[in-house]
C-alpha positions in Angstrom: 0.0 0.0 0.0 1.5 3.4 -1.0 0.2 5.2 2.0 1.9 2.8 4.4 5.1 3.0 2.5 5.0 6.8 2.5 4.4 6.9 6.2 7.2 4.5 6.8 9.6 6.6 4.7 8.6 9.8 6.5 9.0 8.1 9.9 12.5 6.8 8.9 13.7 10.2 7.7 12.2 12.0 10.8 13.8 9.5 13.2 17.3 9.8 11.5 17.1 13.6 11.3 16.1 13.8 15.0 19.1 11.6 15.8 21.4 14.1 13.9 19.9 17.0 15.7 20.4 15.4 19.1 24.0 14.6 18.1 24.7 18.2 17.2 23.1 19.5 20.4 25.1 17.1 22.5 28.3 18.0 20.7 27.8 21.7 21.2 26.2 21.4 24.6 29.1 19.4 26.0 31.9 21.1 24.1 34.4 23.6 25.3 32.3 26.7 24.3 29.2 25.4 26.1 27.3 27.8 28.3 26.5 27.1 32.0 23.0 25.9 31.3 23.8 23.6 28.4 24.5 20.5 30.6 20.9 20.6 31.8 19.6 20.9 28.3 21.7 17.9 27.1 20.7 15.9 30.2 17.0 16.3 29.3 17.4 15.0 25.8 17.2 11.3 26.5 14.0 11.6 28.6 12.2 13.7 26.0 13.5 12.4 22.6 15.0 8.9 22.9 11.5 7.4 22.6 10.8 9.1 19.3 14.2 8.1 17.9 14.6 4.5 19.2 11.1 3.1 19.8 9.5 0.8 17.2 12.5 0.7 14.8 11.9 -1.6 11.8 14.7 -4.2 12.2 14.5 -4.9 8.5 15.9 -1.4 7.8 19.5 -2.3 8.0 20.7 1.2 7.0 18.8 3.0 9.7 19.8 0.4 12.3 23.5 0.7 11.3 23.3 4.5 11.5 21.6 4.6 14.8 24.0 2.1 16.2 26.9 4.3 15.1 25.2 7.3 16.8 24.9 5.4 20.0 28.6 4.3 19.8 29.5 8.0 19.3 27.5 9.1 22.3 29.0 6.4 24.4 32.6 7.4 23.4 31.9 11.1 24.1 30.0 10.2 27.3 27.1 12.4 26.2 24.4 10.4 28.0 24.2 7.8 30.8 25.1 4.2 29.9 21.7 3.2 31.1 19.9 5.4 28.6 22.3 4.2 25.8 21.8 0.6 26.8 18.1 0.9 26.8 18.1 2.4 23.4 20.5 -0.2 22.0 18.4 -3.1 23.3 15.5 -2.0 21.0 17.1 -3.0 17.7 19.9 -5.1 16.2 22.9 -3.3 14.8 24.1 -5.0 11.6 27.8 -6.0 11.4 30.1 -5.6 8.5 31.6 -3.0 6.2 29.8 0.3 5.8 31.1 2.5 3.0 28.7 5.4 3.7 30.0 5.6 7.3 33.7 5.3 6.2 33.3 8.0 3.5 31.0 10.2 5.6 28.2 10.1 3.0 24.4 10.1 3.4 23.1 10.5 7.0 26.7 10.1 8.3 27.6 13.4 6.7 25.1 15.1 9.2 26.7 13.7 12.4 28.4 16.2 14.7 31.8 14.5 13.9 31.5 15.1 10.2 29.7 18.5 10.2 33.0 20.2 11.2 35.1 18.5 8.5 35.8 20.5 5.4 34.4 18.9 2.2 36.9 17.0 0.1 37.8 18.4 -3.3 36.1 15.6 -5.2 32.9 16.1 -3.3 32.9 19.9 -4.0 33.4 19.2 -7.7 30.4 16.7 -7.7 28.2 19.2 -5.8 29.1 22.0 -8.1 28.3 19.9 -11.2 25.1 18.7 -9.7 24.1 22.3 -8.9 24.8 23.4 -12.4 22.7 20.5 -13.8 19.8 21.4 -11.5 20.0 25.1 -12.5 19.9 24.3 -16.2 17.0 21.9 -15.8 15.0 24.5 -13.9 15.8 27.1 -16.5 14.6 24.8 -19.2 11.2 24.5 -17.5 
């Protein structure tokens, strides 16, 4: 059914975008330039948002499970949230094992993680983006 597939796709994208947002907030809120109230804000994130991100994950969506597993690993390494919160979230889905070229190259959703947001784009990526932008501009002009 198309409506079910559309709802599933929207739910997936919303879940992953929310995980990226929480990652950025945690990165800035616990970083060296964080204000005095930021620790309280970061501390409230699991209680308010973890359910939206980690509840009812479709285990068949290996890409989303891999991405969310990487996010949890990152938060554990940076000690963003308590191990209890991270363990509870991790128990709700299976993280697939194996090679992950998107993660290794910082593409897709991985490009939006706090770790990759601060990296300058590689020269090859800039050339591809520039060519893609010119192609989109010319197709819009043709319409």
